[in-house]
N, C-alpha and C positions, 0 to 999 in steps of 0.2 A: 554459484557462490551463494553461501548460506546467509540468510537475513543478519544483520548487525554486523556483518564482516566488512570491512573496507575493501576496495578494490586492490590497493597496494597488498594487503594481506593477502589477499587470492592470488596474486602471483608473487607474494613474498618477496617484494623488492626494497631493498635498502639501498639508497643513495649517500654516497660522502662527498657533500660540495668542496671540503676541504682537500679532496684527492688530486693530483695531478690529472687523473684519468679523466676524460671528457663525461658529462653525465649521461650523454648517448651511450657511449661505450659502457658504461657501468649497467644501465639498463639492460641493453643487447646482452652483455654476460650473464647477467641475473637471469633473464628469461631463457637463453641459450642454456645454460647448465639446469634449469628445471626441465627443459624439454628433453635434454639428454638424461637426466637422472630419473626421468619417468614422472616427476610430480605432475608436469603439464602434457598430457597426454594426447595423441590425434584426434582430432573431432573436438575438443573442448574450445571454447570460444574464449577469447582473449578481450579483456576490456577495450573499447573504443579509445582511439588516441585522445579524445578531448576527456574522456571519462578519467584515465589514467593521468593525463597530465595535470588535470583538476585537484584529483586525489594526492599526488605526489608535490602538487605546488611547483612545477615546471613548465618551460614551454611546451607547447604541443608540438613545435617542429621537433623538438629533443626526442620524444616519443615517435613520431614518424619516423625520423632518421633509424632509431632502433628498429623498429617494425620492419622499414624498407629493407635493412641488412638481414634481418632475420628470414624474411622472404627471400631476398636473393640468395642464402645461403641453403633455403630449402627447409628451413627450421618452422615455418609457419605457412 
């Protein structure tokens, strides 16, 4: 990640709190799509759950749930 760039920008996460889709699933889909699309390549580090949660102003549990699903499906 370059200097001056936020963590959320680095993984290009956009969450819609008005959406009926749970935040953890939106986050999961956002990161998964970037992995599939090649934006996030194998070997690149993703932000820690605490750091990403703070940047996105969401619960750390939300980020952990998304990361766990990504890991279980082999994306992380």
